[in-house]
KEZAMAR-391945 format. One line per 2 residues: their letters; for each residue x, y, z of N, C-alpha, C. Coordinates in nm, 3 decimals. Layout:
// KEZAMAR-391945
A> X/Y/Z/X/Y/Z/X/Y/Z; ...
END
This chain:
// KEZAMAR-391945
MK> -4.974/-2.179/-1.682/-4.880/-2.128/-1.789/-4.806/-2.048/-1.754; -4.826/-1.963/-1.657/-4.712/-1.854/-1.598/-4.619/-1.925/-1.530
AV> -4.644/-2.055/-1.456/-4.527/-2.140/-1.406/-4.448/-2.185/-1.505; -4.494/-2.233/-1.614/-4.416/-2.284/-1.697/-4.302/-2.195/-1.761
AS> -4.373/-2.071/-1.819/-4.277/-1.969/-1.847/-4.172/-1.912/-1.740; -4.214/-1.909/-1.620/-4.127/-1.875/-1.519/-4.006/-1.962/-1.500
SI> -4.053/-2.097/-1.509/-3.951/-2.221/-1.507/-3.851/-2.221/-1.627; -3.917/-2.180/-1.734/-3.822/-2.186/-1.843/-3.707/-2.074/-1.838
QS> -3.759/-1.946/-1.818/-3.685/-1.833/-1.808/-3.568/-1.855/-1.702; -3.597/-1.917/-1.577/-3.499/-1.952/-1.477/-3.400/-2.052/-1.531
AV> -3.439/-2.148/-1.605/-3.351/-2.241/-1.669/-3.266/-2.187/-1.759; -3.314/-2.094/-1.848/-3.236/-2.017/-1.934/-3.121/-1.951/-1.870
AH> -3.163/-1.865/-1.770/-3.070/-1.771/-1.703/-2.975/-1.866/-1.632; -3.019/-1.976/-1.574/-2.916/-2.063/-1.506/-2.827/-2.101/-1.598
SN> -2.858/-2.158/-1.726/-2.749/-2.214/-1.835/-2.658/-2.110/-1.873; -2.712/-1.972/-1.912/-2.648/-1.859/-1.943/-2.534/-1.845/-1.827
FN> -2.567/-1.834/-1.707/-2.454/-1.825/-1.615/-2.357/-1.927/-1.610; -2.414/-2.044/-1.625/-2.316/-2.173/-1.622/-2.191/-2.156/-1.756
RY> -2.267/-2.114/-1.853/-2.190/-2.070/-1.987/-2.064/-1.962/-1.946; -2.125/-1.863/-1.872/-2.040/-1.761/-1.817/-1.914/-1.808/-1.752
ER> -1.973/-1.901/-1.656/-1.864/-1.950/-1.530/-1.751/-2.047/-1.641; -1.789/-2.099/-1.726/-1.692/-2.174/-1.819/-1.598/-2.095/-1.896
EI> -1.665/-1.983/-1.930/-1.594/-1.880/-2.009/-1.462/-1.809/-1.925; -1.507/-1.782/-1.793/-1.422/-1.701/-1.721/-1.315/-1.825/-1.663
KQ> -1.356/-1.936/-1.644/-1.264/-2.049/-1.618/-1.151/-2.069/-1.704; -1.174/-2.053/-1.834/-1.080/-2.072/-1.938/-1.002/-1.950/-1.967
KK> -1.028/-1.840/-1.891/-0.947/-1.709/-1.856/-0.946/-1.630/-2.011; -1.023/-1.638/-2.101/-1.016/-1.591/-2.250/-1.162/-1.544/-2.252
LN> -1.185/-1.424/-2.239/-1.311/-1.355/-2.236/-1.326/-1.290/-2.367; -1.445/-1.293/-2.445/-1.493/-1.223/-2.569/-1.608/-1.160/-2.556
WG> -1.635/-1.061/-2.625/-1.761/-0.987/-2.622/-1.890/-1.077/-2.690; -1.986/-1.083/-2.629/-2.111/-1.163/-2.693/-2.224/-1.155/-2.577
FI> -2.312/-1.215/-2.596/-2.447/-1.223/-2.531/-2.412/-1.231/-2.370; -2.343/-1.294/-2.324/-2.302/-1.330/-2.188/-2.241/-1.198/-2.109
HS> -2.213/-1.111/-2.208/-2.171/-0.990/-2.176/-2.246/-0.855/-2.180; -2.376/-0.883/-2.217/-2.468/-0.755/-2.254/-2.536/-0.739/-2.136
DK> -2.609/-0.630/-2.154/-2.697/-0.543/-2.055/-2.792/-0.685/-2.003; -2.851/-0.735/-2.112/-2.975/-0.825/-2.060/-2.921/-0.925/-1.985
FW> -2.819/-0.993/-2.031/-2.745/-1.081/-1.938/-2.743/-1.042/-1.802; -2.667/-0.917/-1.788/-2.638/-0.881/-1.667/-2.756/-0.850/-1.583
NE> -2.862/-0.772/-1.645/-2.984/-0.757/-1.587/-3.056/-0.878/-1.528; -3.060/-0.984/-1.581/-3.114/-1.130/-1.551/-3.028/-1.199/-1.436
NY> -2.893/-1.177/-1.463/-2.801/-1.277/-1.367/-2.728/-1.218/-1.248; -2.717/-1.076/-1.240/-2.643/-1.021/-1.126/-2.628/-1.092/-1.003
LQ> -2.753/-1.123/-0.970/-2.738/-1.205/-0.826/-2.679/-1.349/-0.809; -2.647/-1.395/-0.965/-2.610/-1.520/-0.958/-2.462/-1.516/-0.939
FE> -2.400/-1.401/-0.913/-2.268/-1.370/-0.873/-2.230/-1.394/-0.720; -2.341/-1.410/-0.675/-2.315/-1.421/-0.493/-2.295/-1.560/-0.468
KD> -2.296/-1.659/-0.572/-2.283/-1.800/-0.567/-2.138/-1.838/-0.524; -2.126/-1.919/-0.446/-1.979/-1.971/-0.374/-1.886/-1.861/-0.343
EF> -1.949/-1.744/-0.260/-1.884/-1.650/-0.187/-1.828/-1.565/-0.312; -1.901/-1.530/-0.418/-1.852/-1.436/-0.518/-1.730/-1.475/-0.609
RA> -1.735/-1.630/-0.621/-1.620/-1.683/-0.676/-1.605/-1.628/-0.824; -1.706/-1.580/-0.902/-1.687/-1.547/-1.042/-1.651/-1.418/-1.058
VK> -1.680/-1.352/-0.959/-1.600/-1.197/-0.920/-1.462/-1.211/-0.911; -1.433/-1.276/-0.801/-1.291/-1.319/-0.761/-1.205/-1.367/-0.889
KL> -1.268/-1.435/-0.980/-1.204/-1.495/-1.080/-1.180/-1.383/-1.194; -1.291/-1.294/-1.222/-1.248/-1.183/-1.294/-1.139/-1.093/-1.234
VD> -1.145/-1.085/-1.130/-1.036/-1.001/-1.065/-0.875/-1.079/-1.083; -0.895/-1.207/-1.085/-0.770/-1.273/-1.129/-0.731/-1.276/-1.257
IL> -0.842/-1.261/-1.357/-0.812/-1.232/-1.490/-0.757/-1.082/-1.508; -0.776/-0.998/-1.428/-0.742/-0.861/-1.469/-0.595/-0.876/-1.404
ST> -0.554/-0.948/-1.320/-0.409/-0.964/-1.269/-0.324/-1.038/-1.379; -0.386/-1.119/-1.430/-0.283/-1.234/-1.505/-0.285/-1.222/-1.654
SK> -0.380/-1.162/-1.717/-0.403/-1.167/-1.866/-0.332/-1.039/-1.924; -0.293/-1.084/-2.043/-0.225/-0.963/-2.111/-0.305/-0.943/-2.247
DS> -0.398/-1.051/-2.269/-0.508/-1.026/-2.396/-0.583/-0.889/-2.371; -0.588/-0.798/-2.480/-0.654/-0.661/-2.464/-0.828/-0.703/-2.436
TT> -0.870/-0.788/-2.538/-1.013/-0.809/-2.541/-1.056/-0.859/-2.414; -0.992/-0.962/-2.340/-1.005/-1.034/-2.229/-0.987/-0.903/-2.120
LA> -0.910/-0.839/-2.114/-0.888/-0.716/-2.019/-1.012/-0.636/-2.032; -1.038/-0.581/-2.144/-1.170/-0.502/-2.179/-1.310/-0.560/-2.129
VA> -1.339/-0.686/-2.144/-1.451/-0.748/-2.122/-1.466/-0.783/-1.971; -1.333/-0.814/-1.915/-1.337/-0.833/-1.743/-1.368/-0.687/-1.674
CH> -1.303/-0.601/-1.730/-1.332/-0.458/-1.675/-1.473/-0.419/-1.702; -1.529/-0.445/-1.795/-1.666/-0.415/-1.827/-1.752/-0.493/-1.733
DL> -1.755/-0.611/-1.709/-1.811/-0.715/-1.636/-1.804/-0.676/-1.485; -1.691/-0.624/-1.439/-1.670/-0.592/-1.297/-1.745/-0.468/-1.287
GE> -1.761/-0.379/-1.380/-1.804/-0.270/-1.371/-1.974/-0.275/-1.362; -2.040/-0.365/-1.420/-2.168/-0.414/-1.434/-2.199/-0.475/-1.310
FA> -2.111/-0.550/-1.256/-2.147/-0.600/-1.113/-2.151/-0.495/-1.023; -2.079/-0.397/-1.015/-2.055/-0.290/-0.926/-2.189/-0.210/-0.942
RL> -2.216/-0.198/-1.045/-2.343/-0.107/-1.085/-2.475/-0.175/-1.061; -2.494/-0.294/-1.082/-2.619/-0.372/-1.071/-2.640/-0.430/-0.937
HP> -2.529/-0.500/-0.888/-2.561/-0.574/-0.748/-2.567/-0.493/-0.626; -2.654/-0.491/-0.547/-2.676/-0.407/-0.432/-2.569/-0.393/-0.342
AG> -2.488/-0.492/-0.337/-2.344/-0.480/-0.260/-2.217/-0.475/-0.347; -2.239/-0.456/-0.475/-2.142/-0.487/-0.564/-2.003/-0.384/-0.546
KV> -2.036/-0.299/-0.504/-1.921/-0.174/-0.474/-1.856/-0.227/-0.336; -1.940/-0.264/-0.250/-1.886/-0.329/-0.099/-1.802/-0.442/-0.128
VL> -1.839/-0.539/-0.218/-1.779/-0.662/-0.234/-1.646/-0.633/-0.301; -1.661/-0.553/-0.410/-1.526/-0.498/-0.466/-1.419/-0.431/-0.381
AR> -1.485/-0.378/-0.276/-1.377/-0.287/-0.196/-1.309/-0.395/-0.096; -1.371/-0.523/-0.082/-1.309/-0.607/-0.007/-1.199/-0.670/-0.086
MP> -1.201/-0.659/-0.201/-1.091/-0.693/-0.291/-0.992/-0.602/-0.331; -0.878/-0.558/-0.248/-0.797/-0.462/-0.296/-0.754/-0.458/-0.425
RS> -0.728/-0.601/-0.471/-0.666/-0.595/-0.596/-0.741/-0.536/-0.705; -0.871/-0.559/-0.691/-0.979/-0.515/-0.798/-0.956/-0.371/-0.825
KA> -0.949/-0.293/-0.752/-0.948/-0.145/-0.771/-0.778/-0.106/-0.832; -0.707/-0.182/-0.774/-0.566/-0.133/-0.829/-0.545/-0.186/-0.979
KA> -0.598/-0.303/-1.006/-0.615/-0.362/-1.140/-0.680/-0.287/-1.260; -0.778/-0.240/-1.200/-0.866/-0.148/-1.282/-0.798/-0.030/-1.308
ME> -0.750/0.034/-1.200/-0.673/0.153/-1.228/-0.525/0.127/-1.311; -0.468/0.043/-1.303/-0.381/-0.010/-1.402/-0.441/-0.021/-1.563
CM> -0.564/-0.085/-1.573/-0.629/-0.089/-1.701/-0.639/0.064/-1.753; -0.691/0.146/-1.675/-0.709/0.274/-1.723/-0.618/0.335/-1.779
AN> -0.479/0.309/-1.751/-0.359/0.352/-1.824/-0.316/0.260/-1.938; -0.379/0.150/-1.964/-0.348/0.071/-2.084/-0.342/0.145/-2.210
DD> -0.233/0.100/-2.297/-0.223/0.154/-2.422/-0.373/0.105/-2.524; -0.419/0.014/-2.496/-0.537/-0.049/-2.571/-0.661/0.066/-2.531
RE> -0.687/0.127/-2.637/-0.817/0.227/-2.580/-0.935/0.165/-2.529; -0.975/0.046/-2.598/-1.088/-0.025/-2.558/-1.097/-0.071/-2.405
VA> -0.942/-0.127/-2.369/-0.933/-0.162/-2.212/-0.956/-0.038/-2.144; -0.884/0.070/-2.174/-0.883/0.205/-2.106/-1.017/0.262/-2.086
RE> -1.095/0.233/-2.186/-1.255/0.296/-2.187/-1.316/0.211/-2.076; -1.301/0.083/-2.104/-1.381/-0.023/-1.997/-1.362/-0.018/-1.877
A> -1.243/0.010/-1.834/-1.177/0.027/-1.681/-1.234/0.146/-1.639
END
């Protein structure tokens, strides 16, 4: 019974991360379950996939998006990655644009974007 529960939990976590990847591929982020503490606590190691491709896409979104909600969510998610992943800060330090873009977002006129940055 434990094996079945574990298998179901793994499948749900995997499908949630796939949903996350689809959202960042569209470059339009909105607040929801896949940006919650529960999602991040269950999926932070998934971000290692394909040499941190999802993290790189988040940095790209910070570089290109003009949408306030998308910027706020991307800043939040990068912060969660840095906070939860054992090497999160090191990975982001290897992406110089990540810090520069987050600093730009801190000065954003939109309060939500500035707060999340």
